C-alpha positions as CSV (number, residue, x, y, z in Angstrom):
1,M,105.4,116.4,63.6
2,W,108.9,116.1,64.9
3,I,110.4,117.3,61.6
4,T,108.3,120.4,61.9
5,L,109.5,121.1,65.6
6,K,113.0,120.3,64.5
7,N,112.8,122.9,61.8
8,I,111.3,125.5,63.9
9,W,114.0,125.0,66.5
10,Y,116.9,125.4,64.0
11,L,115.2,128.4,62.3
12,S,114.7,130.0,65.6
13,L,118.4,129.6,66.6
14,K,119.2,131.3,63.2
15,E,116.9,134.2,64.1
16,F,118.3,134.6,67.6
17,K,122.0,134.7,66.2
18,S,120.8,137.1,63.5
19,V,119.4,139.5,66.3
20,L,122.0,139.0,68.7
21,S,124.6,139.8,66.3
22,D,123.1,143.2,65.2
23,Y,124.6,145.5,67.7
24,V,122.6,148.4,66.6
25,L,119.5,146.5,67.0
26,M,120.5,145.3,70.3
27,G,121.4,148.8,71.5
28,L,118.1,150.1,70.3
29,I,116.3,147.3,72.5
30,I,118.6,148.2,75.5
31,V,117.7,152.0,75.2
32,M,114.1,151.6,74.7
33,F,113.7,149.3,77.8
34,T,115.9,151.4,80.0
35,V,116.5,155.0,79.4
36,A,113.4,155.6,77.4
37,T,111.2,153.6,79.8
38,Y,112.5,155.7,82.8
39,S,112.5,159.1,81.0
40,V,108.9,158.8,79.7
41,A,107.7,157.5,83.2
42,K,109.2,160.3,85.1
43,G,108.7,163.1,82.4
44,M,105.1,162.4,81.9
45,A,103.0,164.8,84.1
46,V,99.5,164.2,84.6
47,E,99.0,166.4,87.5
48,V,100.0,169.9,88.3
49,R,103.6,170.1,89.0
50,N,105.7,173.4,88.9
51,G,102.9,175.5,87.3
52,S,104.0,178.9,86.4
53,V,101.9,181.8,88.2
54,A,102.1,185.6,87.6
55,V,100.1,187.8,90.0
56,V,98.8,191.2,89.4
57,N,98.4,192.5,93.1
58,E,96.5,195.7,92.8
59,D,95.1,195.3,96.4
60,Q,98.3,195.2,98.4
61,S,96.4,194.1,101.4
62,A,97.5,191.4,103.9
63,L,94.8,189.2,102.4
64,S,96.2,189.4,98.9
65,W,99.6,188.8,100.1
66,R,98.4,185.8,102.2
67,I,96.9,184.3,98.9
68,I,100.1,184.8,96.9
69,D,102.0,182.9,99.7
70,A,99.7,180.0,99.6
71,L,100.6,179.2,96.1
72,K,103.5,176.9,96.9
73,A,105.7,174.2,95.6
74,P,105.5,171.3,94.3
75,Y,102.1,172.6,92.6
76,F,103.3,175.9,91.6
77,K,106.6,177.9,91.1
78,K,107.2,181.0,93.1
79,P,104.6,183.7,91.8
80,V,105.9,186.4,90.0
81,L,104.6,190.0,90.5
82,I,103.7,191.6,87.2
83,N,101.9,194.8,86.1
84,H,98.5,194.9,84.3
85,D,99.9,196.0,81.1
86,E,102.1,193.2,80.9
87,I,99.5,190.4,81.1
88,N,98.8,190.2,77.2
89,G,102.4,190.1,76.2
90,L,103.5,187.5,78.7
91,M,100.3,185.4,78.0
92,D,101.0,185.5,74.2
93,R,104.5,184.4,74.5
94,G,103.5,181.5,76.8
95,E,105.8,182.6,79.7
96,Y,103.1,182.0,82.5
97,T,100.2,179.3,82.5
98,F,98.2,181.3,85.3
99,V,97.7,185.0,85.9
100,L,95.8,186.0,89.0
101,V,94.6,189.6,89.1
102,I,93.6,190.6,92.5
103,P,91.7,193.9,92.3
104,K,92.0,197.0,94.1
105,D,90.1,197.1,97.5
106,Y,89.4,193.3,97.3
107,E,90.0,192.9,101.1
108,K,87.9,196.3,101.8
109,N,85.0,195.0,99.6
110,L,85.0,191.7,101.4
111,L,84.6,193.4,104.7
112,Q,81.8,195.5,103.2
113,Q,80.3,192.3,101.8
114,R,80.3,193.5,98.2
115,A,81.4,190.2,96.7
116,P,84.3,191.3,94.6
117,E,85.7,189.4,91.6
118,L,89.1,188.1,91.1
119,Q,90.3,187.3,87.7
120,L,92.3,184.2,86.8
121,L,93.6,183.8,83.3
122,V,94.7,180.4,82.1
123,D,96.7,179.4,79.2
124,A,94.7,176.3,78.2
125,T,97.4,175.1,75.6
126,S,99.0,173.4,78.5
127,V,96.2,171.0,78.7
128,S,97.7,168.7,81.5
129,Q,98.0,171.5,83.9
130,A,95.4,174.2,82.9
131,G,92.1,172.5,84.4
132,L,93.6,171.0,87.6
133,G,95.7,174.1,88.1
134,A,92.8,176.5,87.8
135,S,90.9,174.5,90.5
136,F,93.8,174.3,92.7
137,I,94.0,178.3,92.6
138,Q,90.4,178.6,93.0
139,Q,90.5,176.4,96.1
140,V,93.5,178.3,97.5
141,V,91.8,181.4,97.1
142,T,88.7,180.2,98.9
143,L,90.3,178.7,101.8
144,E,92.8,181.4,102.4
145,T,89.9,184.0,102.3
146,A,87.8,181.9,104.6
147,S,90.7,181.3,107.0
148,Y,91.6,185.0,106.9
149,F,88.2,186.1,108.1
150,Q,88.2,183.3,110.6
151,Q,85.4,181.3,109.0
152,N,84.9,177.7,109.1
153,N,85.3,175.6,105.9
154,P,81.7,175.3,104.5
155,L,82.3,171.6,103.9
156,A,83.2,170.9,107.3
157,E,79.8,172.2,108.7
158,L,77.9,169.6,106.5
159,P,76.3,166.6,108.7
160,M,78.4,164.1,107.0
161,H,82.1,163.1,106.7
162,V,83.5,161.5,103.5
163,V,86.2,158.8,104.1
164,S,88.2,158.5,100.9
165,K,90.3,155.4,100.5
166,V,92.6,155.3,97.5
167,L,93.1,151.7,96.2
168,F,96.1,150.1,94.4
169,N,98.1,153.5,94.2
170,P,97.8,155.3,97.6
171,N,99.9,158.2,96.6
172,A,98.2,158.7,93.2
173,D,101.9,158.5,91.6
174,H,101.5,158.5,88.0
175,T,104.8,156.5,87.5
176,W,103.1,153.5,88.8
177,F,100.9,153.7,85.8
178,A,103.4,155.2,83.3
179,G,106.2,152.9,83.8
180,P,104.2,149.5,82.7
181,M,102.5,151.3,80.0
182,Q,105.8,152.3,78.5
183,I,107.1,148.8,78.6
184,V,103.7,147.7,76.7
185,S,104.3,150.4,74.0
186,N,107.9,149.5,73.6
187,A,107.1,145.8,73.3
188,A,104.5,146.5,70.7
189,L,106.8,148.8,68.6
190,L,109.7,146.4,68.7
191,A,107.7,143.3,67.9
192,M,106.4,144.8,64.8
193,L,109.7,146.1,63.9
194,L,111.7,143.2,64.5
195,V,109.6,140.5,63.1
196,G,108.7,142.6,60.1
197,A,112.3,143.7,59.5
198,A,113.5,139.9,59.7
199,I,111.2,139.5,56.5
200,I,112.5,142.6,54.8
201,R,116.1,141.6,55.5
202,E,115.8,138.2,54.0
203,K,114.3,139.8,50.9
204,E,117.1,142.4,50.6
205,R,119.9,140.2,51.3
206,G,118.7,137.6,49.0
207,T,118.6,134.8,51.6
208,I,115.0,134.3,51.0
209,E,116.0,132.1,48.1
210,H,118.2,130.0,50.3
211,L,115.1,129.2,52.4
212,L,113.3,128.3,49.3
213,V,115.3,125.5,48.3
214,M,115.6,124.1,52.0
215,P,113.0,121.4,53.1
216,V,111.2,123.8,55.3
217,R,107.6,125.2,54.9
218,A,106.4,128.8,55.1
219,F,104.6,127.9,58.3
220,E,107.8,127.0,60.0
221,I,109.6,130.0,58.7
222,A,107.1,132.5,59.8
223,L,106.5,130.8,63.2
224,S,110.2,130.7,63.9
225,K,110.6,134.4,63.4
226,V,107.7,135.3,65.5
227,I,108.8,133.1,68.3
228,S,112.5,134.0,68.5
229,N,111.8,137.7,68.4
230,A,109.1,137.5,70.9
231,I,111.4,135.7,73.3
232,V,114.1,138.4,72.9
233,I,111.6,141.1,73.4
234,A,110.0,139.3,76.3
235,I,113.2,138.9,78.1
236,A,114.0,142.6,77.6
237,S,110.5,143.6,78.8
238,I,110.8,141.3,82.2
239,V,114.3,142.7,82.9
240,S,112.9,146.4,82.3
241,L,109.9,145.5,84.7
242,Y,112.2,144.5,87.5
243,I,115.2,146.9,87.1
244,V,113.5,150.0,85.8
245,V,109.9,149.8,86.9
246,N,110.4,148.0,90.3
247,F,113.9,149.3,91.3
248,W,114.5,152.6,89.7
249,L,111.0,153.9,89.8
250,G,109.8,152.1,93.0
251,V,106.8,150.7,91.5
252,P,105.8,147.5,93.7
253,L,105.3,144.3,91.7
254,T,102.5,143.0,93.8
255,G,100.5,141.2,90.8
256,S,101.4,137.8,89.4
257,V,104.4,138.4,87.3
258,P,104.1,134.8,85.8
259,L,100.6,135.6,84.5
260,F,101.8,138.9,83.0
261,I,104.5,136.9,81.4
262,L,101.9,134.6,79.7
263,A,99.8,137.6,78.6
264,L,102.9,139.3,77.3
265,M,103.9,136.2,75.2
266,L,100.3,136.1,73.6
267,F,100.4,139.8,72.9
268,L,103.8,139.6,71.3
269,F,102.7,136.5,69.2
270,A,99.7,138.7,67.9
271,V,101.8,141.7,67.3
272,G,104.6,139.8,65.7
273,S,102.2,138.2,63.3
274,L,100.9,141.8,62.5
275,G,104.7,142.6,61.8
276,I,104.9,139.6,59.3
277,L,101.7,140.9,57.6
278,L,103.0,144.5,57.3
279,G,106.4,143.1,55.9
280,T,104.7,141.4,53.3
281,F,103.2,144.6,52.0
282,A,106.4,146.6,51.9
283,P,109.2,145.9,49.6
284,T,112.0,147.9,51.4
285,M,112.9,148.7,54.9
286,P,112.1,152.5,54.6
287,Q,108.5,151.6,53.3
288,F,108.0,149.0,56.0
289,G,108.9,151.9,58.6
290,L,106.6,154.3,57.0
291,L,103.9,151.4,57.1
292,V,104.6,150.6,60.9
293,I,104.5,153.9,62.5
294,P,100.9,154.9,61.7
295,V,99.7,151.5,62.4
296,Y,101.6,151.7,65.9
297,M,100.6,155.1,66.7
298,V,96.9,154.3,66.2
299,L,97.1,151.1,68.4
300,R,99.0,152.9,71.1
301,L,96.8,156.0,71.3
302,L,93.5,154.3,71.2
303,S,94.6,151.3,73.6
304,G,93.7,153.0,76.8
305,G,97.5,153.3,77.6
306,E,97.7,157.2,76.9
307,S,94.2,158.4,77.9
308,P,91.2,156.6,79.5
309,R,89.1,154.5,76.9
310,E,85.8,155.6,78.6
311,G,86.4,159.3,77.4
312,M,86.6,158.0,73.7
313,P,83.4,157.8,71.5
314,D,81.3,154.7,71.8
315,W,82.2,153.4,68.2
316,V,85.8,153.9,69.0
317,Q,85.5,151.9,72.2
318,V,83.8,149.0,70.3
319,L,86.4,149.0,67.5
320,T,89.4,149.1,69.7
321,Q,88.5,145.9,71.5
322,F,89.7,144.1,68.4
323,S,93.2,145.5,68.9
324,P,95.7,143.2,70.8
325,Q,97.2,146.3,72.4
326,T,94.0,147.3,73.9
327,Q,93.4,143.8,75.4
328,F,97.0,143.8,76.7
329,V,96.8,147.1,78.2
330,Q,93.8,146.2,80.1
331,T,95.5,142.9,81.2
332,T,98.6,144.7,82.4
333,Q,96.7,147.3,84.4
334,N,94.5,144.5,86.0
335,I,97.6,142.2,86.8
336,L,100.3,144.8,87.8
337,N,98.1,147.6,89.1
338,R,95.1,145.8,90.5
339,Q,96.6,142.5,91.4
340,A,94.0,140.7,89.5
341,G,94.2,136.9,89.0
342,L,93.3,134.4,86.1
343,D,89.7,134.5,87.3
344,I,89.5,138.2,86.1
345,V,91.8,138.4,83.3
346,W,91.0,135.3,81.3
347,P,88.6,137.1,78.8
348,N,91.4,139.3,77.8
349,L,93.7,136.4,77.2
350,V,91.1,134.6,75.1
351,Y,90.7,137.6,73.0
352,M,94.5,137.8,72.5
353,S,94.7,134.3,71.6
354,I,92.0,134.4,69.1
355,M,93.5,137.8,67.5
356,A,97.0,136.0,67.6
357,I,95.8,133.0,65.7
358,L,93.7,135.1,63.2
359,F,96.7,137.4,62.6
360,F,99.0,134.7,62.1
361,I,96.8,132.8,59.5
362,F,96.3,136.1,57.5
363,A,100.0,137.0,57.6
364,L,100.9,133.5,56.7
365,S,98.7,133.6,53.7
366,R,100.4,136.7,52.5
367,F,103.9,135.3,53.5
368,K,103.1,132.2,51.1
369,N,102.1,134.4,48.3
370,M,105.3,136.5,48.8
371,L,107.5,133.4,48.7
372,A,105.6,131.9,45.6
373,N,106.4,135.3,43.9
374,Q,110.0,135.2,45.0
375,G,110.3,131.6,43.6
């Protein structure tokens, strides 16, 4: 037992030196946990921001100008007046997401209670803005028209009053969600890359033969690679959590950071074991990269970090429960966003622990076969 721990310790130190001496790799880690995390969290828009609007104002009435003036920042850019014959060309070129057509005699027909129709054209290729933006514009038209004719808001006349309380994210700021999720994605990708690349690097440089003649076992070699790279990525993740997410993005860390670190280490162990497994299938570094990218993208897109899992098919929701990234995304959201404790996240920790052990056993079996073939 003591000899095993000693071997793992020295092999881990060897891996630390290998990672820290690779300046390109260290630069990649720094960029991904600083610039990439900040830019993605700030650049990812899930609400209507600066939507481009063009207006065909055939009415030229006071009401029509009032509606146009109500389309304000930060939701919309300043509306641009266009002619009716320009609509198709501008929409085909994607210059405007919304085109509002106010027909002639719109105000006059309202006064005569003829129920005129406004036309709103929406470029649905701008998926993140199309649905919400169309609802916003319809709401603006309804409220401004009611206000212009000095009518009360129909909702205000109902014998009820809805009190909304936004929990965990009072301002509905998407960076509170995007920042931690980007750290999760970066950690998953780097864990697979670093651990798997360590295996490939040993084979390409021929140092795997040196390990074969040493009094160490495959279990000790594999475990040292997972532990050392997991610690490097965990340190980078925690630094990014405090500096980028908390300080730069202004996301409060009200949850238990030590509990998050525990979940992070379990997750990195599971994904690192997956990296070893993938590394045993790929003989060269380019092939390893081609193998990692699709696996990473599937795990990321179906984890719930990009879109709610509730909107996915039932069979996908069941299948992704066996993904460590899905479990870690749920754990991160519960801890950092909802201030959950161990009494809530313990099932996720158990699932990640089981998956980490299973992945490592399977990866170790493949790793032993690879070493046997090398020998």
